[in-house]
C-alpha angles and dihedrals in degrees: 000000000000094000094049096103100134135186081034117066134197111242106198098178106136117242109189093182097052117123122200118253122214094266095043110122115244124205110209117183133185112188107306093345134089132200115250139162111265097223091065094233115112096007103209134051125250128232092257092049091056091051096256097286125198122244101053114151120203113245111169148307129252112193103318096330118104121210128206138182120226106226102157120120094232111089114225122228107264112244120235114271095027131102141158122277131185113265090228092062097052091089090061093066105102096178101073125082119256095246088064092054092046087050092050098051092046091049088048088055093052094041090057091050092051092045096052096043102052087119130046114256091212103049105003096240118142112267126231134206112271112244095222112028142024097277142106118237134197110228092202104050098011093236110163123213121196126193113283119236117190114211116222141163139229115197133192106204111204132199137160093340094315138106128214110242126187144185122215117240092229095037115147092196126102114285091246093059117096137187139189131260109286140172148150124269114250126224112285092012130124121224089248090053088049090055094050094044095047094050092048093049098045103038106008094241131135118223138195139183093047108192133181121240115169143319135232138188113235111188099186088071095029088237144128111226120213112198121213139175123207141167130247114259109207130324116033095204108128118222101188124208100229092196091062103029139034093196141011127176146149112260132194118222094264090050094058112107112198127219119265092256136030097234100110135078086222093058091047092051093051091044089052090054092043092053092050095246122151112281 
């Protein structure tokens, strides 16, 4: 999965006094685009390549490499060989190493948080970076805002040697790429209750024996995914929510088509079923 970068490890301890070095990686976004190197080698520019701009905020470290986010209002001069690329297309780059992608999606999560909390939700005053922890603070009313993480579930529904596969109605993936039932946890709801509700809402089925498998951070949606398997409880007739899904069907192991990469918890769970491992 995307976080499987051993022996390297993401160190997300906030270092407010950290200053970028020449070889520090800088994420520079404009709207829904991010600055990348055109030759698809090392994806993102370094501090030196961007001309050592002001306004870089420390994000995290992976191995010995430090990563920063450029938040300053002044736009740096773009270095030769770099250009902006849609965020959505970054996953299609097969040349870069996995730690770079993991760093990118984690940076994307934090960038969204910084961008949507520039002003205090209590009094409307402009927020500032906290001096001690990863937080935004209102200097007028002292309201503190921490990074938002959205809890969500992925669930593999099993029945009679088959697994329930779906395709999202708004999917940008190839038509042959499938996924599992997924959804965000609502206020006052447990993960297990989310599993039962999402399956019922999306395909009209009841489930039982809900069991936890594994979790995964997924920065593009600012969420933490909790993966579950469960068993069908009763009738296996699918009543698909066409607003959410374009297809839903029961698949045997040999009918499971995996995703093009092995980044996602969804893909790992489908692969586990396809390979006949305990689910």
